[in-house]
DRENZA-822200 format. One record per residue (C-alpha): residue number from 1; residue in one letter; x, y, z. Coordinates in nm, 3 decimals. Layout:
N
<fipa->NUM&titi->A&xx->X&yy->Y&zz->Z>
...
This chain:
116
<fipa->1&titi->Q&xx->0.617&yy->-0.650&zz->0.096>
<fipa->2&titi->V&xx->0.443&yy->-0.816&zz->-0.143>
<fipa->3&titi->Q&xx->0.601&yy->-1.119&zz->-0.291>
<fipa->4&titi->V&xx->0.460&yy->-1.267&zz->-0.566>
<fipa->5&titi->V&xx->0.469&yy->-1.612&zz->-0.810>
<fipa->6&titi->E&xx->0.388&yy->-1.556&zz->-1.188>
<fipa->7&titi->S&xx->0.293&yy->-1.871&zz->-1.446>
<fipa->8&titi->G&xx->0.178&yy->-1.921&zz->-1.755>
<fipa->9&titi->G&xx->0.381&yy->-1.782&zz->-2.006>
<fipa->10&titi->G&xx->0.499&yy->-1.988&zz->-2.287>
<fipa->11&titi->L&xx->0.617&yy->-1.975&zz->-2.679>
<fipa->12&titi->V&xx->0.303&yy->-1.856&zz->-2.914>
<fipa->13&titi->Q&xx->0.260&yy->-1.807&zz->-3.276>
<fipa->14&titi->P&xx->0.156&yy->-1.418&zz->-3.342>
<fipa->15&titi->G&xx->-0.232&yy->-1.370&zz->-3.325>
<fipa->16&titi->G&xx->-0.265&yy->-1.651&zz->-3.021>
<fipa->17&titi->S&xx->-0.356&yy->-1.660&zz->-2.741>
<fipa->18&titi->L&xx->-0.242&yy->-1.679&zz->-2.331>
<fipa->19&titi->R&xx->-0.326&yy->-1.629&zz->-1.986>
<fipa->20&titi->L&xx->-0.059&yy->-1.510&zz->-1.708>
<fipa->21&titi->S&xx->-0.139&yy->-1.577&zz->-1.353>
<fipa->22&titi->C&xx->0.013&yy->-1.387&zz->-1.029>
<fipa->23&titi->A&xx->-0.029&yy->-1.547&zz->-0.684>
<fipa->24&titi->A&xx->0.040&yy->-1.294&zz->-0.431>
<fipa->25&titi->S&xx->0.128&yy->-1.295&zz->-0.038>
<fipa->26&titi->G&xx->0.247&yy->-1.101&zz->0.225>
<fipa->27&titi->I&xx->-0.026&yy->-0.820&zz->0.195>
<fipa->28&titi->I&xx->-0.406&yy->-0.768&zz->0.230>
<fipa->29&titi->F&xx->-0.436&yy->-0.837&zz->-0.110>
<fipa->30&titi->S&xx->-0.826&yy->-0.692&zz->-0.171>
<fipa->31&titi->R&xx->-0.681&yy->-0.375&zz->-0.056>
<fipa->32&titi->Y&xx->-0.417&yy->-0.293&zz->-0.323>
<fipa->33&titi->G&xx->-0.385&yy->-0.215&zz->-0.681>
<fipa->34&titi->M&xx->-0.173&yy->-0.454&zz->-0.897>
<fipa->35&titi->G&xx->0.009&yy->-0.429&zz->-1.188>
<fipa->36&titi->W&xx->0.167&yy->-0.623&zz->-1.479>
<fipa->37&titi->Y&xx->0.453&yy->-0.505&zz->-1.620>
<fipa->38&titi->R&xx->0.714&yy->-0.636&zz->-1.884>
<fipa->39&titi->Q&xx->1.061&yy->-0.620&zz->-2.012>
<fipa->40&titi->A&xx->1.190&yy->-0.739&zz->-2.328>
<fipa->41&titi->P&xx->1.562&yy->-0.794&zz->-2.406>
<fipa->42&titi->G&xx->1.766&yy->-0.469&zz->-2.415>
<fipa->43&titi->K&xx->1.501&yy->-0.223&zz->-2.324>
<fipa->44&titi->Q&xx->1.375&yy->-0.118&zz->-1.955>
<fipa->45&titi->R&xx->1.113&yy->-0.266&zz->-1.778>
<fipa->46&titi->E&xx->0.734&yy->-0.110&zz->-1.850>
<fipa->47&titi->W&xx->0.408&yy->-0.097&zz->-1.740>
<fipa->48&titi->V&xx->0.126&yy->-0.300&zz->-1.900>
<fipa->49&titi->A&xx->-0.229&yy->-0.289&zz->-1.686>
<fipa->50&titi->A&xx->-0.309&yy->-0.242&zz->-1.373>
<fipa->51&titi->I&xx->-0.649&yy->-0.330&zz->-1.163>
<fipa->52&titi->S&xx->-0.753&yy->-0.102&zz->-0.866>
<fipa->53&titi->S&xx->-0.866&yy->-0.238&zz->-0.535>
<fipa->54&titi->G&xx->-1.220&yy->-0.181&zz->-0.699>
<fipa->55&titi->S&xx->-1.125&yy->-0.326&zz->-0.997>
<fipa->56&titi->S&xx->-1.118&yy->-0.036&zz->-1.233>
<fipa->57&titi->T&xx->-0.870&yy->-0.144&zz->-1.508>
<fipa->58&titi->N&xx->-0.644&yy->0.061&zz->-1.732>
<fipa->59&titi->Y&xx->-0.406&yy->-0.031&zz->-2.017>
<fipa->60&titi->A&xx->-0.056&yy->0.089&zz->-2.207>
<fipa->61&titi->D&xx->-0.162&yy->0.196&zz->-2.529>
<fipa->62&titi->S&xx->0.043&yy->-0.077&zz->-2.687>
<fipa->63&titi->V&xx->-0.199&yy->-0.353&zz->-2.522>
<fipa->64&titi->K&xx->-0.565&yy->-0.167&zz->-2.495>
<fipa->65&titi->G&xx->-0.782&yy->-0.394&zz->-2.653>
<fipa->66&titi->R&xx->-0.596&yy->-0.701&zz->-2.675>
<fipa->67&titi->F&xx->-0.508&yy->-0.729&zz->-2.334>
<fipa->68&titi->T&xx->-0.761&yy->-0.814&zz->-2.021>
<fipa->69&titi->I&xx->-0.638&yy->-0.762&zz->-1.631>
<fipa->70&titi->S&xx->-0.837&yy->-0.925&zz->-1.380>
<fipa->71&titi->R&xx->-0.860&yy->-1.064&zz->-1.010>
<fipa->72&titi->D&xx->-0.937&yy->-1.264&zz->-0.792>
<fipa->73&titi->N&xx->-0.947&yy->-1.138&zz->-0.462>
<fipa->74&titi->A&xx->-1.066&yy->-1.496&zz->-0.260>
<fipa->75&titi->K&xx->-0.722&yy->-1.642&zz->-0.456>
<fipa->76&titi->N&xx->-0.508&yy->-1.347&zz->-0.423>
<fipa->77&titi->T&xx->-0.421&yy->-1.371&zz->-0.760>
<fipa->78&titi->V&xx->-0.418&yy->-1.144&zz->-1.027>
<fipa->79&titi->Y&xx->-0.461&yy->-1.278&zz->-1.443>
<fipa->80&titi->L&xx->-0.383&yy->-1.108&zz->-1.767>
<fipa->81&titi->Q&xx->-0.547&yy->-1.270&zz->-2.048>
<fipa->82&titi->M&xx->-0.326&yy->-1.168&zz->-2.376>
<fipa->83&titi->D&xx->-0.506&yy->-1.209&zz->-2.705>
<fipa->84&titi->R&xx->-0.432&yy->-1.123&zz->-3.046>
<fipa->85&titi->L&xx->-0.008&yy->-1.165&zz->-2.955>
<fipa->86&titi->K&xx->0.247&yy->-0.966&zz->-3.152>
<fipa->87&titi->P&xx->0.612&yy->-1.070&zz->-3.179>
<fipa->88&titi->E&xx->0.653&yy->-0.723&zz->-2.972>
<fipa->89&titi->D&xx->0.477&yy->-0.826&zz->-2.676>
<fipa->90&titi->T&xx->0.797&yy->-1.114&zz->-2.620>
<fipa->91&titi->A&xx->0.883&yy->-0.990&zz->-2.295>
<fipa->92&titi->V&xx->0.946&yy->-1.130&zz->-1.918>
<fipa->93&titi->Y&xx->0.603&yy->-1.044&zz->-1.752>
<fipa->94&titi->Y&xx->0.609&yy->-0.957&zz->-1.393>
<fipa->95&titi->C&xx->0.347&yy->-0.845&zz->-1.207>
<fipa->96&titi->N&xx->0.371&yy->-0.652&zz->-0.887>
<fipa->97&titi->V&xx->0.174&yy->-0.387&zz->-0.685>
<fipa->98&titi->R&xx->0.027&yy->-0.033&zz->-0.876>
<fipa->99&titi->Y&xx->0.328&yy->0.187&zz->-0.916>
<fipa->100&titi->A&xx->0.569&yy->-0.054&zz->-0.831>
<fipa->101&titi->T&xx->0.946&yy->0.068&zz->-0.847>
<fipa->102&titi->D&xx->1.303&yy->-0.081&zz->-0.889>
<fipa->103&titi->Q&xx->1.299&yy->-0.039&zz->-0.474>
<fipa->104&titi->N&xx->1.020&yy->-0.307&zz->-0.465>
<fipa->105&titi->P&xx->1.092&yy->-0.655&zz->-0.481>
<fipa->106&titi->W&xx->0.986&yy->-0.844&zz->-0.796>
<fipa->107&titi->G&xx->0.913&yy->-1.196&zz->-0.887>
<fipa->108&titi->Q&xx->1.119&yy->-1.413&zz->-1.126>
<fipa->109&titi->G&xx->0.853&yy->-1.336&zz->-1.395>
<fipa->110&titi->T&xx->0.750&yy->-1.540&zz->-1.712>
<fipa->111&titi->Q&xx->0.863&yy->-1.564&zz->-2.012>
<fipa->112&titi->V&xx->0.635&yy->-1.489&zz->-2.304>
<fipa->113&titi->T&xx->0.770&yy->-1.518&zz->-2.646>
<fipa->114&titi->V&xx->0.586&yy->-1.487&zz->-2.971>
<fipa->115&titi->S&xx->0.737&yy->-1.600&zz->-3.259>
<fipa->116&titi->S&xx->0.602&yy->-1.838&zz->-3.581>
């Protein structure tokens, strides 16, 4: 099963940018689709973005045009570039394999706070 370590979160003003990183191990990384997910206070975890093993990408409507997911198979790492951040993007961000459920192991996540 995949083990992940997310990093890159922080406090940013509305309209700002952050780049999240996720280092994965325990799988043949290049063969897996990967995804970013987030959980805001008091809400269920939701899917944000995904990238296939062939680097095709998909985004939730709420982040389309503002977030960009990418991967570096040589580094077993997936990234999430977040631009034009909004207060409603505030959440703990997690990465995992695509279509991960509560039955999958999850990392600690990285906190993103968008506030002036």
